[in-house]
Structure formats: structure tokens, C-alpha cells
C-alpha positions in Angstrom: 29.9 67.2 67.6 27.6 65.9 70.4 24.0 66.3 69.6 20.6 66.3 71.3 17.5 64.5 70.1 14.0 65.8 70.0 10.7 64.8 68.5 11.4 66.6 65.2 11.0 70.4 64.8 8.8 71.9 67.4 5.6 73.6 66.3 4.7 77.0 67.7 2.3 75.3 70.2 4.9 72.9 71.4 7.4 75.7 71.8 4.9 77.6 74.0 4.3 74.5 76.1 8.1 74.0 76.4 8.6 77.7 77.4 5.8 77.4 80.0 7.5 74.3 81.5 10.8 76.1 81.7 9.2 79.1 83.4 7.5 76.8 85.9 10.8 75.2 86.8 12.7 78.4 87.3 9.9 80.0 89.3 10.0 77.0 91.6 13.7 77.5 92.1 13.3 81.3 92.8 10.4 80.7 95.3 12.1 77.9 97.0 15.3 79.9 97.7 13.6 83.2 98.1 11.4 82.0 100.9 13.6 79.4 102.6 16.7 81.6 103.1 15.0 84.5 105.0 12.4 82.2 106.7 14.9 79.7 108.1 17.3 82.5 109.1 14.5 84.3 111.0 13.5 81.2 112.8 17.1 80.3 113.8 17.7 83.9 115.0 14.5 83.8 117.1 15.9 80.6 118.8 19.1 82.4 119.6 21.2 80.3 117.3 24.9 81.3 116.8 25.3 83.5 113.8 28.2 81.4 112.4 26.0 78.3 112.6 23.2 80.1 110.7 25.7 81.0 108.0 26.9 77.5 107.7 23.3 76.2 107.4 22.5 78.9 104.8 25.5 77.7 102.7 24.0 74.2 102.3 22.2 74.9 98.9 25.3 76.3 97.4 27.4 73.4 98.7 24.8 71.0 97.2 25.2 72.7 93.8 28.9 72.3 93.9 28.6 68.6 94.7 25.8 67.7 92.4 26.3 69.8 89.3 29.2 67.8 87.8 27.0 64.7 87.7 24.0 66.3 85.9 25.3 66.1 82.2 25.9 62.3 82.7 22.5 61.9 84.3 20.8 63.5 81.4 22.2 60.9 79.1 20.6 58.1 81.2 17.4 59.7 82.4 14.7 61.4 80.3 14.9 65.2 81.2 11.1 65.4 81.9 11.4 62.6 84.5 14.5 64.2 86.0 12.8 67.6 86.4 9.7 65.9 87.9 11.7 64.1 90.5 13.5 67.4 91.4 10.2 69.2 91.8 8.8 66.4 94.0 11.9 66.3 96.1 11.9 70.0 96.6 8.1 70.0 97.5 8.7 67.2 100.0 11.6 69.0 101.7 9.6 72.2 102.5 7.2 70.7 105.2 10.2 68.7 106.6 11.6 72.0 108.0 8.5 72.4 110.1 8.3 68.7 111.1 11.9 68.5 112.2 12.6 72.0 113.8 16.2 71.3 114.7 19.1 73.0 113.0 21.1 69.7 112.8 18.2 68.2 110.9 18.0 71.2 108.7 21.6 70.6 107.4 20.7 67.4 105.4 17.2 68.7 104.5 18.7 71.9 103.0 21.4 69.9 101.2 18.8 67.6 99.7 16.6 70.5 98.8 19.6 72.2 97.3 20.2 69.2 95.1 16.6 69.3 93.8 16.7 73.0 93.1 20.1 72.6 91.3 18.6 70.0 89.0 15.8 72.3 88.1 18.2 75.2 87.7 20.7 73.5 85.4 18.2 71.6 83.2 15.9 74.6 82.7 18.8 76.8 81.7 19.9 74.1 79.1 16.3 73.8 77.9 15.7 77.6 77.4 19.0 77.9 75.6 18.0 75.0 73.3 14.6 76.6 72.6 16.0 80.0 71.7 17.1 80.9 68.2 19.9 83.4 67.5 17.6 86.3 66.6 15.9 86.2 70.0 18.2 84.3 72.3 19.2 87.2 74.5 15.6 88.5 74.9 14.3 85.0 75.8 17.1 84.4 78.3 16.5 87.8 79.7 12.8 86.9 80.2 14.0 83.7 81.9 16.3 85.6 84.2 13.6 88.2 85.0 11.2 85.3 86.0 13.9 83.8 88.2 14.4 87.2 90.0 10.6 87.5 90.3 10.5 84.0 91.9 13.0 85.3 94.5 10.8 88.3 95.1 7.7 86.1 95.6 9.3 84.2 98.4 9.7 87.2 100.8 6.3 88.4 99.7 4.7 85.2 100.9 6.6 85.6 104.2 5.4 89.1 104.6 1.8 88.0 104.0 1.6 84.9 106.2 4.4 85.5 108.7 7.3 83.2 109.7 5.5 81.1 112.3 4.0 77.7 111.8 3.7 75.3 108.9 1.8 77.6 106.5 4.7 79.3 104.7 6.4 76.0 104.0 3.1 74.4 102.8 2.4 77.3 100.5 5.8 76.9 98.7 5.4 73.1 98.6 1.9 73.5 97.0 3.2 76.1 94.5 6.2 73.8 93.6 3.8 70.9 93.0 1.6 73.1 90.9 4.7 73.9 88.7 4.7 70.3 87.6 1.4 70.9 85.6 3.1 72.8 82.7 5.8 70.1 82.7 3.2 67.4 82.2 1.7 69.4 79.4 5.1 69.6 77.7 5.9 65.9 78.4 8.4 64.5 75.8 9.4 67.9 74.4 12.5 68.5 76.5 15.7 68.0 74.5 17.5 64.8 75.5 21.3 64.5 75.5 22.4 61.3 73.7 26.2 61.7 73.6 29.0 62.6 75.9 30.3 66.2 75.8 33.5 66.8 73.8 35.4 68.0 76.9 35.4 68.0 80.6 33.2 70.3 82.7 35.8 72.7 84.0 37.4 72.9 80.5 34.6 75.3 79.5 36.1 77.7 82.0 39.2 78.0 79.8 37.3 77.7 76.4 34.8 80.4 77.2 36.2 82.3 80.3 34.2 85.5 79.9 30.9 83.7 79.5 31.4 81.1 82.3 33.0 83.5 84.8 30.0 85.8 84.4 28.2 83.3 86.6 30.9 83.4 89.3 31.1 87.2 89.4 27.3 87.7 89.4 26.9 85.0 92.0 29.3 86.7 94.4 27.9 90.2 93.7 24.2 89.2 94.1 24.9 87.3 97.3 27.0 90.1 98.8 24.3 92.6 98.0 21.5 90.5 99.6 23.6 89.6 102.7 25.6 92.7 103.4 24.2 95.8 101.7 21.5 96.5 104.4 24.3 96.3 107.0 26.4 98.6 104.8 23.5 101.1 104.5 23.1 101.3 108.2 26.8 101.8 108.8 27.0 104.6 106.3 24.3 106.5 108.2 21.2 105.5 106.3 18.0 104.9 108.3 16.6 101.4 109.1 13.8 102.1 106.6 16.3 102.8 103.8 18.4 99.7 104.8 15.3 97.6 104.4 14.4 99.3 101.0 17.8 98.7 99.3 17.1 95.0 98.5 13.7 95.9 97.0 15.3 98.5 94.8 18.1 96.2 93.7 15.6 93.4 93.0 13.4 95.7 91.0 16.3 96.6 88.8 17.1 92.9 88.4 13.6 92.2 87.2 13.1 95.2 84.9 16.4 95.4 83.1 17.0 91.8 82.0 14.7 91.7 79.0 15.9 95.0 77.6 19.6 93.9 78.1 18.8 90.6 76.4 17.1 92.3 73.5 20.2 94.6 73.2 22.4 91.5 73.1 20.4 90.3 70.1 21.2 93.5 68.1 24.9 94.1 68.8 28.0 92.2 69.6 27.2 90.2 72.8 30.7 90.5 74.0 30.5 94.3 73.9 27.2 94.1 75.9 28.9 91.9 78.5 31.8 94.5 78.6 29.3 97.3 79.2 27.5 95.4 82.0 30.8 94.6 83.7 31.8 98.3 83.3 28.6 99.4 85.0 29.2 96.8 87.7 32.7 98.1 88.4 31.6 101.8 88.4 28.6 101.0 90.6 30.6 99.3 93.3 33.6 101.7 93.1 31.2 104.7 93.6 29.3 103.1 96.4 31.1 105.0 99.2 30.2 108.3 97.5 26.5 107.7 96.5 25.7 106.0 99.8 26.1 109.3 101.6 22.8 110.6 100.0 19.6 108.7 99.7 18.8 110.7 96.6 21.9 109.3 94.9 21.9 105.9 96.6 18.5 104.6 95.7 18.5 105.5 91.9 22.1 104.4 91.6 21.3 101.0 93.2 18.3 100.5 90.9 20.4 101.1 87.8 23.3 99.1 89.2 21.1 96.2 90.1 19.5 96.3 86.6 22.7 96.5 84.6 25.0 94.2 86.6 22.5 91.3 86.2 23.2 91.6 82.5 26.4 89.7 83.2 24.3 86.7 84.1 21.9 87.1 81.1 24.5 87.8 78.5 27.0 85.2 79.8 24.3 82.5 79.5 23.3 83.8 76.0 26.9 83.6 74.9 27.0 79.9 75.9 23.9 79.2 73.9 25.4 81.0 70.9 28.5 79.0 71.0 27.7 75.5 72.2 25.1 72.8 71.3 23.8 69.5 72.6 25.8 67.8 75.3 28.4 70.6 75.2 25.7 73.2 76.0 24.4 71.1 78.9 27.9 70.8 80.3 28.6 74.5 79.7 25.4 75.4 81.5 26.4 73.1 84.4 29.8 74.9 84.6 28.0 78.2 84.7 25.7 77.2 87.5 28.6 75.6 89.5 30.6 78.8 89.2 27.6 80.9 90.3 27.5 78.8 93.4 31.2 79.2 94.0 30.7 82.9 93.9 27.7 82.8 96.2 29.5 80.6 98.7 32.9 82.4 98.8 31.7 86.0 98.2 30.0 86.9 101.5 32.8 85.6 103.8 35.5 87.5 101.8 33.4 90.6 101.6 32.6 90.4 105.3 36.3 90.1 106.1 36.9 93.2 103.9 34.3 95.1 105.9 36.1 94.1 109.1 39.4 95.5 107.7 37.8 98.7 106.5 34.4 99.3 108.0 32.1 99.7 106.1 33.7 100.5 102.7 35.6 97.2 102.5 32.5 95.8 100.9 32.7 98.3 98.0 36.4 97.8 97.7 36.1 94.0 97.5 33.3 94.0 95.0 34.9 96.7 92.8 38.2 94.7 92.8 36.4 91.5 91.9 34.4 93.0 89.1 37.4 95.1 88.0 39.5 91.9 87.3 36.6 90.5 85.4 36.3 93.7 83.4 39.9 93.3 82.3 39.2 89.7 81.2 36.1 90.7 79.3 38.0 93.6 77.6 40.7 91.2 76.5 38.2 88.7 75.1 36.3 91.4 73.3 39.6 92.6 71.7 40.3 89.1 70.3 38.6 87.6 67.2 35.7 85.3 67.7 36.7 81.6 67.1 35.2 80.4 63.8 34.9 76.9 65.2 32.3 76.9 68.0 34.3 74.3 69.8 37.6 76.0 69.5 
């Protein structure tokens, strides 16, 4: 079996330093995406840019993830993970002021692609590191904390935008400064990141077939989350909700994301994780299928969206936990890379398909598409839950 190397067993102090470094990395990812996506969209809209062109530009980070992720496991065998993460942080921090210095959408395509590569590196390696840090008794809870911080990072981005506005260089410089600051915990944990020494036992996409329920959780949640953030405010308006409610829905969904992840992760440490994944997928299916009904009343819509946002994110948390439970070393690094790549496939393909569904059946095509997608996944998870666990972790 492929193994990782580390400077012996970590002391409690070293584990805390490692955890702080991981948290810093994923906060940088959340802030970078959480601010840049709405900020750049607002600036392009103010310039009268074609909506289709804005959509293409917004897709650059996801495209970068698809292109770069397959190379990360091999890079980790050649480059010390600490150095790799530091380069990614520096690259992301350098990209932020470039948006202001080169205020042309055609310049933003390569800038967003390069920034997407940097954030992808932080995303994949930090997931691998947190899974390697966790033990089986607390893996779900720790990964739930990791996911909650990622969601919190996404929330910080729009908050910065609300406080400083979308004009000038200041919002870009703030995120750049915060990203650079995130390197401090990394320096304090220098040399503690696990290093991959051997090649994985199988190809990247093979993990899709070896652990389909766990890896496809990334794709399903990627599509669901992106559809919610892109199209749910439009859906709320078209179902008769006020503009204020339409603006509130993302806050409610995000709050559920943040608050439910640690409890779901803790639950996954106390019972069969495949059953917890099945429950989360069931809530996801029910939440989307009932959307046309609950959206007719704000008193049903808001609390339902809070619970839906909280439980459906469990697919991401538990899927990642299952990968850490099953794989180790280079195989875990590759499985995490597959997970992130599929998340990006969902994020890239979900909104165009959901938008097309809304055109066919306005507005409830959004609910039909998401319910159908999660429904197929629910069947898969049910099938995997009904089959015995493999004794060999690599079987």
C-alpha cells in the first residue's frame, strides 16, 4: 500500500499547529471565491457586459480545477506540501490586485484561471491534510469543522464586499492581505504536512468506481450548492417572493451550511457513515422535491431552506469522511483529488442544465432538475448501503 511520511507521531502541539495551517488554507479558499465571484460579476454587470460572457468568465475557477487537479498527486511526490501550499497562497494573493490593475474581461480570463489553479491546490492539499490528521473516533467531527470554516470563508467574502463596496482596489487588496496572513500558521507548522512518497495504487478516476457513493457526493453537492447560489434568488422572485426574501435566501442557506456540518460530522462518528450519507441524500431529495410547495409561503420557505442547506451539505462532509476512513497515503491524496474534481464538474455543469430546466418549466424546472439529480444519487447510496463493506480498504 502507498504510504506517507511524516516526522514521527505528532505531539498535541504539533497537531494543533497542523490544524491551524489547514484552517488558514481553507479560509483563504473560501474568502478568495466568496469575494471574487460576486465582486467581478457586479463590476462586469455595471459595465454592461453580456450575461453569457460573464457566465463564461465565472466558470474559469471550475475549469482550472478540472485541468489542474489530476496533476496534484504527482506534484506532491516531487514537491514538499508546505512549499506547494505556500506557492499557491502567494499566487492567489498576487492575482487579487491584478483584477484591478487590468480591468478588462479578456485579461480576467487568464487571471481567474491562474487564481483557480492556486485555490485548487489549497483546496485539494488541505483536504488531504485534514483527513490525514483525523483519527477514526473524531474524523467526521473534524471534517465537519473544516467544512464549516470553508462555508464561513465564503460568507466572509460577501461581508467584506458589503462593508467596503465593489469600487476601487480596496476589496481586492483586503483579500490579498488576508491570504498572505494565512501563510503565518503554515510557517508555524512548517515540516508537519504529510508527504506522499509513492504513487497511488490506481488511476484518479478509478476511485469513482471503487467508492462511487463517497466520490459522487462531491459532484452532487457541487451542482446543488452552485445551483442554489446562482439560481435560487431568481426562483424566489419568480414564485412571488419579495426582493428582500430573494436576497435573504442565500444567507439562510449559508447559515445552515455553517451550523449543521459539525453536528452531522459528529453523528457520522457514532453510527454507520453510509447510513448518515443516505439520510443526507434523502433530505436533499425531499427538500428539492418539495420546493414548489414550500416556496409559496415565506413561513415554510425560510425554515425549510435553513434545514435543507444544513443537511444537504452533509453529503460533502460525510463523503469526504468516508474517503479518509477507507484510503491512506497516496491513495487518499488521489481520492481527495477525484472528490474535488467531481465537485467542480458539478459546479460547472449544474447551473447551465438547471437554467435550461427553468426555461422549459418556469420556474419549477429548477426544483425538478435538482430533485432528479439527487434522486438518482439517493438510489446509488441506498444500493451501496445495502451491500457489505469491503474488508480490504483498497478493494
